[in-house]
N, C-alpha and C positions, 0 to 999 in steps of 0.2 A: 504494500500500500504506500502511495506517495504522500509526502508531507504537503499539506495545503500551503499555497503562497500567502505572503503577508500583504495586507492592504495598507500602503504607505503614502506618506506625504511629508514635505518639509514645511515648517510654519514658524511664525513668531508666536510664542505662547503669550497670552494675555496675563499680565501680572495679577496675582490674586486680589489685591486691594482694588485694582481697576475693574476686574471682572465683577466683583461684588457691587461696586458703584454703578456699573452699567446695568446689571440685573435689577437692582433696586429702581433705577430710572425706568427700565423697560416695564416693570410691573405697573408703574403709574400710567403707562400708555394704554392699558386695558386692551391688549391685542386679541384679535380673533383667530390667531394661529397658534402654533406650537413653538414655545421658546426653546432655544438651545441651552443645554445644561451649562451652568456657570463654569464647571470644571473643563468644559469643552471649548470655551471661547478662545479663538486664535485667528491669525491672519495667514492664510495659505500662501506659501511662496511657490510651491510646485506640487501638484497632485500626481502621484505615480501609479496608483491603482494596484492591481495584483502583481506582486514581484516575488520571484522564487527566493526562498529563504537563503540560498547560497549567494545571493547578490547583496545581502545586508552589509557585508564588510566593504564592498565597493561604495555603498551609499554613506557609510560612516567615514570613509576616507574623503569623499566629496565634501561632506559637512565640515570636516576639519580643515579643508583647503579654502573655504569660502572667505571673502573679505568680511571683516568684523568691525567695521566702523560704526560707532554708536550713532543713534539718531532718535528723534522724537516725532511721533505722529500726532497730528491734531485731528481727531475724529469729529468732524463738524458738519457732516452731511448724513441725513437719514433718507434712504431710498428703498424702493421695492421694485424688484424685477418682475417681469410678466409671469414667471413661474412661481410667484408667491413668496420669494425669499426677501425678507426684510433685513437690511444691513446698514451698518455704519461705515462711512468712508471718509478719507481725508479730501478736502477740496484741493489741497496742494500736496503732492507726493515728494518727500525729501529725495535728493539725489542719491543718498546712501542706500535708500530702499530700491530705487531703480537699478543701481549698480549691483546690489546683492542679488536681486531677481535675475538680472541678465547673466551674472557670473554663474549662478546656479543652473540656469538653462543651458549655458554653454558647457559646463562640466558634465551635466547629465547626457547631453548629446554626444560629447566626446567619449563617454563610457557606454554608449549604445543603449541608453534608456530612452524610451519614447517620451516625448515632451509635447504637452498640449500646444496647439498652434494658436489658440486664442490669445489676444493681447492681455497683458497683465493688468488687472483692475484690483488694486488692493482694497480689501473690505473685511469686516468682521460680521459674520452672519449672526443676527439676533434671534430670528424666528423663521419658521417655514409655514407654508400654507396660509399666509396672511393675505386677506382679500382687499384690505383698505390701508392706504398709507396714512398713518396718524399725523396730525399737525404737531410737530415738535421741532425744537431747535437744539440739537445735541451739541455738547462741547466737552470732549474728553481728551485729556493729554495723555498719550501713551509713550512712556520712555521704553523703547525697545531694548530688552536686556539680553536676549539670547535667540539663537536659531536652534530649532529642535526637529529631529526626525521622529515622526510619530507612526505608530501602528494603530489603525482603526479596528477595534474589536467589538463584536456583538456579544451582549450578555443578556441574561434574563431581565436586567434592570434598564437596558438600553445600550446605546453605543458608548464606548469608552475609548479615549485616546491615550495610549500608553507610550511614553517617551522611550525611544531606543537609543538616542544619542542627543546630547545638547552641548552647544558651544556658546560661551558668553560673548557678548559684544563688548568691545573695548571702550570703556567710558573714560573721558578725560579726567 
């Protein structure tokens, strides 16, 4: 019997204190959708999908090789995509985030990993199956602290994101 692949992605983990503040704010919106668990809040840098377990070491090496310049995101836009995903996004994306996402894309391609062809739109998913965009003006400052390789795992209590590797960003 073969070992099932891992469902992986690289992301910026949302700092716990910020995740708590965002979830408290989200509760006040009285959404008609399903909120993302506080522990699962993140900003995806690259979604990899099903990856053979034998490639995990390659991904850990890629994570260790990425640029690690610190930056801060200002999450000041609330938006809803047609598929019902409500998310927070920055109106201005820091150069360091663009450079990090591009370096990750290039490293993945150089190591024969499939990379999504969609343009990078940094966002933090708040809820799914939302039918109406609530009127709100968010303002959250996110000091990016680390890059994490996550495994997405299903459990009886829902989806859980388990960190497989984490690399701190260099703060001045």
